[in-house]
C-alpha positions as CSV (number, residue, x, y, z in Angstrom):
1,M,130.4,28.7,67.5
2,K,131.8,31.9,66.1
3,P,130.1,34.9,67.8
4,K,128.3,37.3,65.5
5,K,126.9,39.8,68.1
6,I,127.8,41.4,71.4
7,Y,125.3,42.3,74.0
8,L,125.9,44.7,76.9
9,H,124.2,44.2,80.3
10,H,124.3,45.6,83.8
11,S,123.9,43.7,87.1
12,A,121.2,46.2,88.2
13,D,122.8,46.0,91.6
14,S,124.2,49.2,93.2
15,D,126.4,47.3,95.7
16,Q,129.8,48.9,95.6
17,N,131.6,45.6,96.5
18,P,132.7,43.1,93.8
19,Q,129.7,41.2,92.5
20,F,131.2,38.2,90.7
21,W,130.2,35.6,93.3
22,K,126.9,37.2,94.0
23,I,125.9,37.0,90.3
24,N,127.3,33.5,90.0
25,D,125.3,32.3,93.0
26,W,122.1,34.0,91.7
27,H,122.5,32.5,88.3
28,E,123.2,29.0,89.8
29,H,119.9,29.3,91.7
30,K,118.0,30.7,88.7
31,W,119.2,28.5,85.9
32,N,121.8,26.0,87.3
33,F,123.5,26.2,83.9
34,K,127.2,25.5,84.5
35,S,129.8,26.8,82.0
36,S,133.0,25.0,80.8
37,T,134.9,27.3,83.2
38,G,133.0,25.9,86.1
39,Y,130.9,29.0,86.8
40,Y,127.2,29.6,86.6
41,G,127.2,33.3,85.6
42,G,125.2,33.6,82.4
43,Y,127.6,36.2,80.8
44,N,130.9,35.7,79.0
45,R,132.5,38.5,81.0
46,L,131.8,40.7,83.9
47,L,133.4,44.1,84.5
48,D,133.3,44.0,88.3
49,R,133.4,46.8,90.8
50,D,137.2,46.4,91.2
51,N,137.6,47.4,87.5
52,R,138.7,43.9,86.5
53,I,137.2,41.8,83.7
54,K,136.2,38.4,85.1
55,I,135.3,35.4,83.0
56,Y,132.1,33.3,83.5
57,R,131.9,31.6,80.1
58,A,134.4,30.9,77.2
59,D,133.9,32.9,74.0
60,G,131.6,31.0,71.7
61,E,130.0,29.0,74.6
62,E,126.2,29.3,75.0
63,T,125.3,32.0,77.5
64,A,122.2,32.6,79.6
65,A,122.2,36.3,79.1
66,Q,119.7,37.4,76.4
67,K,116.8,35.0,75.8
68,G,116.5,34.0,72.2
69,D,120.1,34.9,71.2
70,N,122.5,33.0,73.4
71,L,124.2,30.8,70.9
72,E,126.1,33.1,68.5
73,S,126.7,36.1,70.7
74,L,129.0,37.3,73.4
75,S,127.8,39.2,76.5
76,L,129.5,41.7,78.8
77,C,127.9,42.6,82.1
78,V,129.0,45.7,84.0
79,A,128.5,45.5,87.8
80,G,126.2,48.4,88.8
81,N,122.7,49.8,88.3
82,Y,123.0,52.2,85.3
83,N,119.4,53.4,85.8
84,K,120.7,55.1,88.9
85,E,124.5,55.5,88.3
86,T,126.7,56.6,85.4
87,L,129.7,54.9,84.0
88,N,133.0,56.4,85.0
89,E,136.0,57.0,82.6
90,T,137.8,53.9,83.7
91,Q,134.8,51.7,83.1
92,V,134.3,53.3,79.7
93,K,137.9,52.5,78.7
94,I,137.7,48.9,79.9
95,I,134.3,48.3,78.1
96,R,135.7,49.9,74.9
97,A,138.8,47.7,75.1
98,Q,136.8,44.5,75.6
99,L,134.5,45.3,72.8
100,S,137.4,46.2,70.5
101,E,139.1,43.0,71.3
102,W,136.0,40.9,70.5
103,M,135.1,42.9,67.4
104,N,138.7,42.5,66.0
105,L,139.0,38.9,67.0
106,Y,135.7,37.7,65.6
107,G,135.0,40.3,62.8
108,I,131.9,41.7,64.6
109,P,130.8,45.0,63.1
110,V,129.8,47.9,65.3
111,E,126.2,47.6,64.3
112,N,126.2,44.2,66.0
113,V,127.1,45.6,69.4
114,L,123.7,45.8,71.1
115,L,122.2,46.8,74.4
116,H,120.2,44.0,76.0
117,K,117.0,46.1,75.9
118,K,117.2,46.0,72.1
119,I,115.9,42.4,72.1
120,S,114.1,42.1,75.4
121,D,111.5,43.9,77.4
122,T,114.0,45.3,79.9
123,S,115.8,48.5,80.7
124,C,119.1,46.7,80.8
125,P,121.8,48.0,80.7
126,G,120.2,51.1,82.1
127,D,119.3,54.6,80.8
128,N,122.7,56.0,81.9
129,F,124.8,53.4,80.1
130,L,126.2,55.7,77.4
131,F,129.5,55.7,75.6
132,S,131.0,55.4,72.1
133,V,132.3,52.1,70.8
134,N,134.3,53.7,67.9
135,K,137.0,55.6,69.7
136,P,140.4,54.1,68.9
137,L,142.5,52.5,71.6
138,N,145.8,54.1,72.7
139,Q,148.9,52.1,73.6
140,K,148.0,52.0,77.4
141,Q,144.6,50.5,76.6
142,K,146.0,47.9,74.3
143,L,148.6,46.9,77.0
144,A,145.7,46.6,79.5
145,I,143.9,44.2,77.1
146,Y,147.0,42.1,76.7
147,Q,147.6,42.0,80.5
148,Q,144.1,40.8,81.0
149,L,144.4,38.2,78.3
150,V,147.6,36.9,80.0
151,E,145.9,36.7,83.4
152,W,143.0,34.8,81.8
153,L,145.4,32.4,80.1
154,V,147.2,31.7,83.4
155,K,143.9,31.0,85.1
156,L,142.8,28.7,82.3
157,L,146.1,26.8,82.5
158,K,145.7,26.4,86.3
159,L,142.1,25.1,85.8
160,I,143.4,22.6,83.2
161,R,146.1,21.4,85.5
162,L,143.6,21.0,88.4
163,K,141.3,18.8,86.2
164,K,144.2,16.4,85.4
């Protein structure tokens, strides 16, 4: 399905170590809802503690991220507890780059970029999760997006080869 909205989340975990596997294991235990990529994480992407975007679910694939709106939406989780912490400049740039990529790719308007708490009784992604989506990307940020896309494609090709 073509995504129409983007939701922003936090892991609500202050652990400073990468959280990809921790979240994946928790979601496997909670929902046991495996993605086409072979993971259980309910989000499309995770911005992990190592400042890398990691993929749980393909774009357009059903998520397990925001109850009632998982079919035509994308979800980005940021590792951390943003009721206690604040986003740093690097995280803001990466979040903005990911959102810009999705918004441009799928024609998603800025008003359809939502915080999880807008549709659920939750504080997610936290009271300190503040930034502007509209700031334009510079060349360095665009290059970072393309590098992440290439890394993702290489991983996808490896997975495809392993399945054959």
